[in-house]
N, C-alpha and C positions, 0 to 999 in steps of 0.2 A: 276247322281246326279248332276243337272245342275246349273252355276251361282254359287257355293259352294265354299268358302276358302279350299285351297287346296295345296297339297306339292307334288311336283314332283321332278322322281330321273334320273338323265343319267349318266351312265356311260363315261366318257371322256377315247377316245382312239387317241386324239390328242390334240394339241396346241390350248386351246382355252383360251383368257383373256377376263375378264370384261369390259366393255367400263366405262367410267368415272362415279363413283358414285354418286348419289342422295343422300344419308344418308351422314351425316357427321361423318368420322371414322370407319365408318362400317368397312371398308378394312385393319383400323392399320396404312394409311399411316402418320399417324402424329409419330409413331412410341410409342404412347403410349396407357394406355387406355382409354383416354378420352370420353365421351359417351358412358362408359360400367359399369355394375356393376360385382362385383367378388365376390365368394361363394367359400366354402372349408368345408369339413364336412365330414362325413361317406357315403358308400356306400348307407346304408337304408338311410342318414339324410343329401345329398350333402350341403345342404343352409344353413347349421348349423351356422357357422361363415360368415358375412358380410366383406369380405376384399380380396385383392388381394394377394395370396401365389406365390414367387419365384419359388419354383418346381413345382407349379400345376396349373399360370397362365404364361406363359413365350411366349413374342412376339417374333415372329422368324423375322430376318432382313437378313441373308445370307441362302440363300440354301444349303444344303448340302442332300446327300442318305440317307435316314431311314436305320440303320443296322439291326433293326429288322423285316425287309420285305426284306431280303438278298439283301440292296442295289436296291432297285426296285421303291420304290416312292420316290421324291423329298419331302423334309419338307416345300417348299413352291411350290405352285400349278405353270403350265409352266403359263406366261402371266402375274404373280404377282410378287409384289415387298413383300408383306406381310404375314405373317399368324399367327396365334398362336397357340401354342401347349397346349393342356387343359389337364391336366392328367399326369402321368408319367408313369415309368415299375420299382415303387417301390409296390412291396405287402404291404398290410395292409388295406385291406377293404376303401381305401380313394375315396370319391368322390367330384367333383368339377364344378361350374356352371360360367358361363355367361349368364348376361341379356344385351339387347340391346334394348331400349326405341326408337320409332320414332313415331311421326306425320303422318297421312298415308296423301299423295296428288295425283293427278295424274302425278306428277311427278317422283313420288319412288312406286308407287303403286306393286311394283314385285319385292319381295326383294330373289337376287341370292345368293346362298350360296356354296361353296364347302368343302368337307370332306374326310380325308381318316382315316381310323381306325384301331387302332395297337392291338389287344387283344388278349388273353391267353384261350383255349376253355377247361374248366376242364372236362366237361360235366353235370353242375348243370344242376336243372331245368333252365326256361328262368329267371325266374323273381331273382334266385342267381347269375347267369350269368355277366360276365363284359359285360358295353354297353355302347354306346353313343344312347341321343335322344334330339330333338326337338320338344318344347312345347310351341303354340303361344296364346296367353293371353292377355287380357284385360287389363286396369292402375289398379284394383284392383288382377294381377291373375288368373281370373279365365280364363279356358281353352276356344277360343269362338267357338269354332268346333272341336267336342270330335272327329267325323270322318277324318275330315283331316286337321286339326290341331295339331295332338299328333303325332307325326312320331318316333320309337323305332329301335333300329337294336343291339340285343344283340349277344356273340359268339356261332356261331353255328347255326345261322339263315339261314334258307335256301333262295335261289333267292337273295342274298345280294351280289356275286360273289366274296367270297372270295377265297383269294388265302392262301398257306401254306410256310412256312418258319422256318428253324432248326434252332436258332441263339445259339453258341455259346461267354458266356462271354471272351475276351481276358484277363479276370487278373485271374478270378477263375477256367474257362475251365468248366464251369456248360452251359448245354445243356437246351435251350426253348424251346418248340414247340409255335407256334405264328401264328396265324391268320392276317390277313389283306386284308384292300381294296384299288385299287387303288383312285386315287381323282374322285370324283364323285357332280354333281352338282346340289343342292336341289333349286329349285326356288318355293316361297310364294307369293299366287292372294293376294292381299289385297284390290283391288277394292271395295269391300263392305262395307269396312270400313274408306272412305276417310273423312277426318274431325276428326278422334279418333285418341287417341293416343293408341298404342298396345305393346307390349314386345314380343320379340324371345328369346325363353330359351337355352340354350344348353347345355347340361349334361355327363358329364364323369363320370362310376365310374368301380372300382374293383369288383372283385364279393365277395360275401358278406363272408363264411366263410374265405374271406384275405387273400388266398394264390396264387391268381393271377389277374395280372394287366389288365388295360383296359384304354387306350390312345386315342385320336386324335388331329388330324391337321386340322383347321379352315380358311376361308376367305368369305368374302361376299361382297356385293355391292346391289345397287337399281337400277332401270329400270324403265320404262312407260310402259304401259299395252296398247300397241295400234299398228294397222299393216300399213305396210310402201305398197304404189304403187310406182313402177316405170313404165310410160306410156310415150311412145318417141314417137316423129311422124318421127323419122326417122329411125325407128324397126318395123317389124309386128310383134311382141309379144310384153306382158305386162308381171311384174312379181308382186305377191300377195307374202310378208314376211310377219311370227307372230313372235311376240316378241320367243326370245330362252330363253330354257329350258325346255320343255313341253318333255313329253316322246311318244306321238301321235298327230300328225295333222291331220284332214280331212277337207278339204276346199270343200266348197256346192256353186252350183247356181243355187235356183229355187227351193231346196231340194236334190235336183240330186250333189252326185260326183262329184268335179271336179280334175284334175292335179293330182298327185302323193302325196300320202301321207308326204308329207316333211313338212319344216318349209318353203322355198320356193319354190312356183311353177310357171312356165309359160304356159301362154296362145296367142292362136289366139287372134289379137287383131280385126281381120274381121269378131270375131263368136259373139260379144258382142255388144250391142249397149252403147251408154255413158249412164251414171247412174245407170247403172245394178250393184245391192248389192251382194256381197259375204260374206259368214260367212262362219266362222274359228271355229270349235269345239274344243281345245285344250286339250290334256288326261293327267294328272300327277298320276303316279302310288304311293300310300301311303301305302306298304304290302298289306293289304285286302281290301282297301279302295277303289274303284275308285272316282276320284274327277275330274269332265269336265268342262271347262268355256270357253263360245264363244264370239268372237268379230268379227264384220261388218266392211265394206270399200266397199265406189260405185266407180264404173270406173269413171274418167273422162276424160275429154276432152285432147289428146296427147297432152304432152308438145312440143313445139317448138320454138326454135331460130336462128335464119340466120345470121351467123357471117357477118360482114362488117367492113371493115376497108381502111384508107388509109396511106401512106406512103410518107413524102417527106421530105426536108432538108434545110437548108436554104444559104448555100453555093449555088452559081454562079454556080459551075461546077455539076449538078444535079447527087446526091448520089455519090460522089467519096470518096473513101477509108479516113477513120480515119474521116468523115466527120460525125455527129452526125445525124442518120435518126432517125425523127419521126412518130411512128406508131399510127396514130389517129384512137381509136374504134369506130366506126359510129354502132355498135351494137344497135337496141334497142327490149329491153325488158320487160315485165311484171314478168318476173320470179324473185323471190328475190333471193338471195344470190347466185346470179352466178358464177363461179369461172372460171379466164380466165388464158389458160396457150399459151405461144407463142414459137415457134419453129425456130429459124430464118434461119437454112438450113447452120449455120457453123459450129456447136455443140453447140452452147448456145442457153437457153432457158429463160427466163421470166415468172412470175406471176403477174405482173402489167398490170391495166388495159389498161393503156396506156404509152408501156413502150419508151424509146427511147435506140437505138442500134447504135453501130458503128460496120462497116466489114472492118477487117483489110485489107483484099486481094481483090483485084475486080474480079469479075465475075457473073454470072448468080444465085441466090439463090432464092427457092423456102421456100417461108415463110407459115407457118401454124399458124394458132390463132384458140385454142379447146376453146367453151363454154361450161363447165360442170355445171347442174342444181342440184338444191340439192336434187332431188330425185336419181342422178344418170345418165341423158341426156346427153348425147353427142352430140353437133354439129359442124362440120371441116369446113374453109376455109381454100384452098391454094392458095396462088398469087404468082408468079417471080418477081423478082427484080434484076435490072441490077444494077451494084455496078462498078463505073470506074477508071480507074487508077488518082492517085493525082497528078496534076500538080509542087505542091510547093515539092517545096525540104525539106529537114530536117536541123532542126536549127545547127549552128556553135557553138559549147560552149569547151571551156576549162573546161577537167576530173578534175585537180587536185587544185580546187578551197576551203581553206579551213576557216571554220568561226567558228567566236566565238557561244558559245552556247549563253551568253546573249542577243546575237542580230543575231541569224540565221535564217532569215525568209528567202522564195522566193525572196520577194523584194534585198535581198540582194546579188545576184548572179548576178555575170556581164555577161549581155546577148549582149553586144556592142546595136547598134542601131534598133536589132532586136524588132517586136512585137509579143513576146510571149504567150500560154495558156500554164497554168501549169494543168496538172492531179497525179493522184495517177495510176494509172494502164496504160495498152496500150490502154486499151477498155474503159476505163472508161467515162462516159458521163457528170459528175458534174468537173465542172471547180474549181481548186484549186484559192485562194485570194490570194493575192502577201503580205498579211500578216500571212501565214501560218509558222507554226516554223518548223523548218528543224529537222529531226532527222539524227545522226547518222548513216551511213552503210543504211541506206532506201533510194531506186529509186525512184524521181521522174521522169514526161515524157511531155517535151517540143514538143508545135507544134507552127510552125508560123500562123499568123493569117493574111492573107489581103483580105478585102471587104467580109466577114463573111464568109470566108472559111478559112478551118484548115486542114495542113500540116499535112505531115508524123509525127509521134513522135520520139522523140529521147529522151532515156535513160540517167539521169542523177545521179551520185550516190554522195549521200549529206556527207561531210566528216567534220566532228564539232569536233572542240577542245573543251573538255569536264574538266573545271578545276571543281577540290571538292570543297564544301562548307568548310570554317572555320568552326574550332570547336573554344567550348570555354563555358561558364555557361551561362545560359538562364536569370539570374539574378545576377546583379553584383550590388554592393554597397561601395558610397564612402562616404568621410570626407568631409562635405558642405567647411569648412574650408580651406581644402588644395587647394578650386580652380580647382578640376583637371578637364581635357580636353581629346579629344577624344585620345591620345596618351597613355594615362591613364586603357583604357578598353583594359581587357584581352584577346586575341583570340590565335589559331595557326595558322598558314598560311605565307604566303608568301605577302607580296606587297596588304596587307590590305586595304581596301577603304573604308570607313564607310559613311551611306546616313538616313536622317532623315527619308523616308518613304520607303516601300519596293520596289517601282517601280521609286523612284527617281533619275534623271539623274545627280544632282549635287554633286561632291563629297564633304563631308565636310574636312574640314582644320584640320591638327593635332590638333591647337594650339583651336580649339574650344569650348569653356567652356563647359561643361555638365550640360544638364539641367534634371531632372526627366522625362521617359519618354521613349519609344524604340527608338533603333540605330541597323541599319542592316548593316553588313560588309558583304562583298563580296572579296575571294582571288582571285589575279590575276597573271598571268603568264608573267615574267619578258620579256620573248623573243619573243610573241606572243603580249602581251598587253591584252588577253583574261580574263575576267571575268567568276567568277563562276556562271551558270544559278541560282543556288540558296544562298539566304544569310541568314546568320547567324543572329537571330533574340536576341536580349539582351536589357532589362528591366533595365534602369539605377533608383537607387536608392541613391539621395542625403542624408544622415543622418546630421541632428544637434539635438545635443541634448539639451535640457532645464536646461540654468545654476540653480542649485538648490541652490545655497549659496543668500542672501538676495541682494537687488539691490547696496544698501552701507552701510557699519558699520564698529564699531572701534574693534582694538585689540589689547589688552592693553598686552604691555611685562613686565615682571621684570628686573628689571635696572642690578640684578647680572645674567640674563638667556643669551644663548648666540644671539646676537642681531644680526640675518642674516635671510636672507627671509626664511629659512627653518621653522623656529617659526612662522611664517603667518599664516601655511598651518595645514587643519585639519588632524589630522589624517584618519579620516571616508571617507573620500574625494581628490580624488586623484584631484590636483591644478595645473594650470599653471599661471606661475606671471609674470605680465609686469611693466615696469615703466609708462607705458600709458596706455589709454584707446587706442589709433589705433598701437602702437609699434607693430612690427614685430618679434623680437624677445627677448623670453620669457629670466626673470631674471634667473642667475643659484643659486642652492640653499645658495651657500656659499655668495652669495652677501649680504653687509652692510646693515642693514636697520636703517632707522634715523627717529625717533621719531618726530609726525607730519608732515611727507609725507603720501599724498595719493600713494597707488599702485592700480594694477588692477590684478584680478583672474577670469580667466574660469576655468572650472571643463569637466575631462573628463572621458565620458560613461564606465563603465567598460564591458559593451555586444558591443556597436558597436568600444570602441577605439578610438570613435573619439571625438575633442575638440569641445567646444560649442564657437559659435561664440560671443554670447553675452557673456562682463565681469562685474563683480563689484568693487566697488569701494571698498577698503579696507585702513583705517587711522590709521596709525601705533602709538600705545603711549604707551612712556617706564615709569613707576612707579617704587617707589622700593617696594619689596615685601615681607621685613621681617620686626618685629616691636623690637623694643629697649626699652626695659623696666627699669626703673629709679626706684628703691627698695627702697627709703625710701621719709619720707615728716616729714618737720619741721611746728610744729604749734605753731607758736610765733607770728603770726600779724606782722609781718615784710613784709608779700609778697615774699619772697624768698624760693625758695623751700618748697611753701605751698598748692602744689597739686601734686597726683599722673600722671607721667609724662610717656605716651608712646607714644614714637617718630616713625611715620608713620600710628598711628591709624586712622588718616583722611581719608587716601585712600581706608578703608575699612569701609565704611560707616554701612556696617553691619555685626554689632557687638554686644557682650554685655560683661559685666564686674562683676564679682561676688567679694566679699571679705567675710572672715571669721575669727572670732578669734581664739584664739586657746582652746577654748572648741568646735569647729566646729559650732557655730552659727552665723548665716548669717547677719552681720550686717550692707553690701552694696550691691546693684544692679542695673544697667543701664545699656540702652542699647542705639545704636548708641555715644559711648563714643570718646570722642573728637571735636564732629560736635558742633556747635555753643556754644562754651566754656560752654562743659559738661563735667566737672573734680570730681576727688573725692577728698575733700580739709579735709578729715580726718573725717569728719562727719557721724554717723549712718544714716541709711536711712531704714533699713529694721532688722529684727527680733524683738523680743520681750523682749531686755536689756533695762535696764531702763535708758541706756544713748542713748534711740533714740531720733534722729534731736540734739543730743549733740556731741560735740568735744568726739572723743575715747581716751581713755588713753591712753598710751607710752607702747607699747609692738610690738612682733610680729604679722604679720597678713600672714593668705593664700588668694592669688589671683589665681581666674581662668580668663580670657581673650576666648572667643570665637568667633571668627572673620569668614568672607568667604571670600576668594580672587576672587576679580573676572573672575582673571584670568584663574583658575582651577574649579569658582564653587562650589568648595570641602569647607567645613567646617574645620577649623583649629583650634589648642587647644594649649594654652600657659599658662602653672601653674608658681606659685613662689611665696616666701616670701617676704611679704613689712615693713618694720620697721616704726612704725610713734611715731615722739617724739613731747607728749605734755609738752610743756613748760610754756601754759597759767596757 
């Protein structure tokens, strides 16, 4: 059956891994089931529920030996990093499925997977046995090739290379007879379906009666369906290699078999003309179905590369030791992706195309350049090179030099008048700039430089004094009115210096007034003067709470109150009072208050405990706050004691006065009593008495005075009796 979808099985008896997969996460390399679908159900309906179930779909990331194979099978196949355990060792007629969907392209037209089966063989009929199956379908779930795209293995099946193990449960002591297979590789040729989406479905199941288990381990990758040719001008034979994973290979030329029946064959180059077409028939075993596929490849002109290089140095003393030798690769080739390998003959190598190398010792060295083409052909060139003794002496350096971490660069090293070049190793070809930061206990190499030549290298070990960074809160708050300075920043450390930027070199004075923004502090060693390399970053936030008091207002105090500063304050607002707008020292609560004097108040914010800079003007006014009632009037026309006198009522214009007769009848009512000559002269103005608008008769009357004190803004009530003597 030619050019059909096929399934192949190859028993692995050696460590063989897949190359990089061309199918996303088919190998579970993300550690997840991304790109996969999971199902579970019963042995006769494994796809009943679409979901991943922990004890039936388990990604394996650490390989162990499966105990039910007598510790013969690793849970991850050799050469791989992940696998999936599909199913479990629990009886119960369970079934489970994994489905991988892929868009077939020329890059992934071979789907390779590995599996190892662990099943019990109860001797049931094949359809009731525990088993493992693979089915390839179209996007609608229809099997695309019933002959080669439907592969099934059941417990006890012949020709599946089953092994036997008696497993004893360490907890219960129960014995289980288990059949198992070593890891096998299965290949799926999907090239007839390039451009289409197909699904590959893996299923495991227990036996149908539910008394015996079946599960498997799976790993998968994708590869290209193509043959490889290796034909090199430097070799008398050429190699043909077919895709990995087939059970049988048959190579033919003009219809006749050539080579051995193997994946890779080697043939004499002289026996075949350029352009000769070779065909490989690849056979995959899929139980009872024979599936074949063919690929062709043409013999091309032999690959040839002739390596050429030149070695030179900028030193006048040609190729002296410790001077960089530049190897100029002059090889000309049309081969793509040529890889280069240099062996300098002194135990060191390089894969750069044009490397630069340093020979530490003088002598003769055989330098070898190897060019490797994309198809694996290699070509070599060996050229001798002579390295002379270096005429320049080693530098002279004091080894006990110490440096501060904040300014420790190569430029800080005391070298006297010597012209030195610095390197990171004895053979490094890359010069270190003098701005390179020194690292404590790190070795650097110095070399004299004269007329383009470098001398022998001297090792110099850096000794850096590392001062720890000061510690403190990253954000610090201050009250603007306190005029905080650098000295007020809270940080722990010795000799702390403050800067305005992270790299600033100008130290701020401790008297510098703080502003909103960042400040950077470095700790200083008082003996060496070294600063910490890193600086503490502090964000300074100045707080000036708004003054919630009116800009100016009058505060009335009662004459009989305690006339001190305390009386000017509001119980709901914490206030600080000064004798002038710019006064520095606040007045104490017990300082006396003078009527008609203006004082100035700021507030204290309860959240920040900061005082406002802005102050409010308070005009202190002392007034009498009690009423004195004269409770008799005389109506006789002589203007003496002729009206109801309420002393101090004029200080409380928000008032009402009511007068009632002995029968409880309202005879007089007015508001704003005492204002603008508004007085009671004994004449009724309210009620329904016959004497309304006339003088009231002699007798006792009851008054009610309701007034509002400005000081407290509360209503006050004062009652009493008024005697009217009417002599008219």
